[in-house]
N, C-alpha and C positions, 0 to 999 in steps of 0.2 A: 622605870622610875616609880617609886611607891607614891601613894597618895600623900603621905606626910612630907616627902621630899618635894612634891609638886606644890604643896601649900607653903612650904618654906621658901621656895623659889618665887612664888607669886608675892609673898610677903616682902621679900627683898626688893622685887621690882616696884612694889607699891610703897616702899620705904616704911614698912610697918615692922615693929619688933614683936614677935610672938615667942614667948618662952617655951621651952621644951615641954613643960607641964601642960600648956594650953594647946599644943599641936593637935592632940586628939579631938578636942572640942572644936577647934578651928577647922579641922578636916571635915568633921560632921556637918558643920554649918555651911562650909564651902560646897560640899556635895548636895546639900539641900537646896542651896541657891541655884546650882547648875541644873538640878532636877526641875526646879520651877521654870527656868528658861527653856528647858526641853519641852515641858508641858505647854508653855505659851507658844512655842514655835510649831507645835503640832495642830494648832487651831487653823481651820480653813478660813482664810480672809479674802478669797478671790472675788467675792461679790460685795465686799465692804468698800465703800468710798472713803478715801482718806479725809480726815477733818483737820483743819488748822486749829480750831478751838473746840474741845469736846462739849462745851456748854452752849455752843452756838450763840454766844453773847455778842452784843454790839458795843463797841467802845465809844464812850461819849467823847466828843472832841471839844477842845476849848480854843479860844482865840489866843494866839501867841501875842502877848503884849509885854512891854517893859514897864514895871512899876517899881519906883524907888520909894520905899517906906522908911528910909533912914533919914533922921534929922542930922545932916552932916554938920551944920553949924553948931548944933548942940553938942555933938561928939567932939568937935575941934576945941570947944571951950575947955575941955578936960585935958587937952594936950599940953605937956610941959613945954614943948617946942614944936613949931610947925613951920612949913614952907609951902606955899601954893596949895593950901588945903590938904596937905599930907603930914602925917606924924613924922617928926625927926627922931631918929633913934641913934644911939652910939654906934660908931663903926665897929664891925666885928673883925674884919680883915684889914690889914694895912696895905 
């Protein structure tokens, strides 16, 4: 299988449309990306401890509480029709 055919197959699997004129450019860019991954995989990481967060930041926690900032009575004053504090709307389905 040629490189162009492989790129076309990957494009189909990724649901991308690549024109025949752009196959050459896409093949070059695809090969550059694969070369980058090869370079990254050649790095020795046996002595490196995995990190959850590369910035070693601490997340601030907040208290979970319910706050209602809506003036429900004020909103219901604008309703053309209401029932039990809910807007009444026309039926969509019979």
